[in-house]
C-alpha positions, 0 to 999 in steps of 0.5 A: 486454486482459491486463495486463502484469507488475507492477513490484516495488520491492526496498525497503530492501536491508538489510531483509527485502525481498530475502528475501520477494521471492525467496520470493514468486517461488518461490510464484508462479512457476508461476501468477503473477501475474508481476512484475519486481523493480526493484532491486539484482541482487546484493542479491536474489542474496544472499537466494536459497537456493543452487540454489533460485532462478535470477535473470535480469537483464532490460531490459524488462517484456516480457522479465520476463514471458517468463522469469518461470516459470523465472527471477526477473527483476530490472531491475538498478539497482545499489547504489553499495556493498554492504550487510549484511542487518540493517544499514541504511545511508544510502548506499542512500537514493538508489538506493531512491528511484530504484527507486521512481521507476523503477517508477512511471514504468513504470506511468505509461507502461503498460509495467507494470500496477501497482507493488508496493513492498517495505518502506522505512525513512525514516531511510535516505532522509532524507540523500538528500533524501527529504521524505515521511512514507512511500511513500503521500505520495511516490507522490502526488507522483510521480503528481501531474501524470498525468491521472486521471479521479476523485477524487485521492488518495493515500488509504491503505487497508489490507485483511485478509480481509473488512475494508477500512480507509481512513485520513483522516490517516496518518503524523501524531502523534496530538496533531495529528490533531484540528486536522488534521481537517476536513469537506473532508478527510473528504469527499475521503477518502470520495469517493476510497475510494468511487470506488476500490471501484467502479473497482478492486474491482467494488463497484457501490454501496460502503457506507462506515462512518465512525468517530468520533474520541472515545470513544463517538463523542463522546457528542453533544458531551459527550466532544468536539466533533469528531463534532458539528462535523466528522464528522457534517457530512462524513457528510451531505455524502457522502450528498448526493454520492450515497455510501452513508455512515453514522456516526460510529460508536464505533471500539471497536465497528466491527470485530466480524464482524456489523458488518463485514457492514454496510459495504464499507470503514471510514473511520478518522480516524487511523493506529492506529484503522484499523491495529490491527483490520487487524493483529488480524484477519490480521497476516501477510496484510494489504495496504496499498493506495494509492487515488486514483492513476492507477496501481495500487499495493500493499504488504505491511503490515509493515516492514523487520524488520531484526532478522530480515533475512538469517536466513531467517525472514521470512514472504512472505504479506503480499507475496504477497497484495499482488501478487495484489491488485495484479493483480486491481486492474489487471485491473479497470481494464483492462476 
């Protein structure tokens, strides 16, 4: 079965989302993957170079797939007021939320094969009642009631070239991370990651490398007890569950070429521990993937970049990589 088109949410319309969406369509229009923008038609039109992009308002994913080579298809859910590139506004919040909800609903129904999300800024959403640290947690809530045969996420994973990094904690202040860690939390993240590597990436026997929290992975307890009391028991529990897990490893030595050959995904304990190596390896090509959901979801690994929005400077490489990865994952699930 050939998966349908992807749903691509516009993100914050005052950021670089509209611009990189247009550039991604220009790069992919001939060979795909096909996608349908879910967002404000006028915002996309404003980001289009004169004569370079022909937009088309569509009402269904099937219509979007049929016209994709010739037109950038937009499921128009219009904003209530105009926006200016580079100037975020709280008035956009309700519609940005609705765009995400609509795309997820289409994916849950099977009308689209997956969801790709352009960057949002939480500050513009809070006045509309948004209560989540980011996309990842919101998607977990939206899909919580859907049937899913596997370990339940959401777990955030970042990819760049041959590196995959899954996170145990995500958008948490660094000072709170040690108190949040537990054996169960690490084991669940490891199970979700291993299952996703099999289901979505075709890796028959995934190898997980688990990072330590403290310098030198705690030096046997001399530099912190988290490895002894939490991480080592979690690694052992993953092994007992039949998962090829190893560690804890000092985080400062996990990411050279020769180390990346030894695992299929690194399991990192907090946000920057995982994202710094990803962005050092391939800043423009990184992709954010949400694991453990009943739908496929990817995103570019960068923010709204209000400082360059509307100036034609935004690079689409990360979004293009996210679209291509979403299609590969959707195809793996459709087999």
